[in-house]
N, C-alpha and C positions, 0 to 999 in steps of 0.2 A: 479460507482457503484449504482446499483438499488436496493433496499431490505434489505437494512441493517437498522435497526429500534430498536437496542440496541447495549449495549457493549458486550453481549454476540456474537451478528453478527459479531460485529467490531474483537473482539479477534479470531476467525474462520477465518478471512480473513486475519488478521495479522500473524499468525501461516502459515497460506499456503503461503504465499508470500515470509515468511522467511526462509521458506525450499528451495527455490530456491537456486541454487548455486551463489555465491558473493554478495549475498544481506547483507549489514550492516545496514540498517535501512529503517522503513517502517513511513510513517503517512498518517494517515486518518481522515479526516474531517467529522464526523459524523453528516448527515443531513437525517432523518427520514421523509423527505418531499421528497427524491429521489435526487438522482445524489449526492451520494457522493465520492469528490474527495480524489484521493490518490498520494504521492509523493514514489517512492521507490528510494534508493540510493545503486547500487551495484559496487562491481569492475568490475564485467564483463557486456558486453554489454546484454541486455535482449531485446529478439522481443516482440512487443505486442500481439501477438498470445500465448507466454511463457506465461506473466501476466495475458492475458486473461482467460489462463486454469487454472491458481494458483486461480483466483477470482472464476470461474467454479466450480471447486473441491472443494471451500468452500460453496459451494451453493447458488451462485450469480450470477450477469451477469456483464458485461461490455458493457452499452450499449450506448458509445461514449469515444473516447478517442485523446489524444494527445500524441504523444512521441518526447521525449526531450533528447537525450544521451549526451547532452552537461556536462562537468564537474560540480557538481555539486558547488554552491555557499555558500560561508561561513554564517552561521545561523542557526537556529533552524525550523524547518517544523512546519505548523499553530497547529499541534497536534501531539502529541509524541507518540511513541508505550509505551500505559501503563504499558507496560514490564521492559521498561528502568528506570534506577535508576536516569535519568537526567543527569549523565555522558558526559559533551563534550568533551574527552579526544581520 
């Protein structure tokens, strides 16, 4: 995603992605120079256009993406949702 320059931007995108059906976890690595990657874990399959639409609704753009619908591996993402209490259960 491009345009994320602060924590407020990050929270806006997190909120929109969390509104999607089935989303259980979102992680974004804030890169103020551009190209902030995100990982979305969902109980349901989400299309790239659905994810990009949620990002656009927050006021940002997905400029490039890779889409991987494999089951998530164990382990924490690079950056956790700041609203999370860190509980891994």
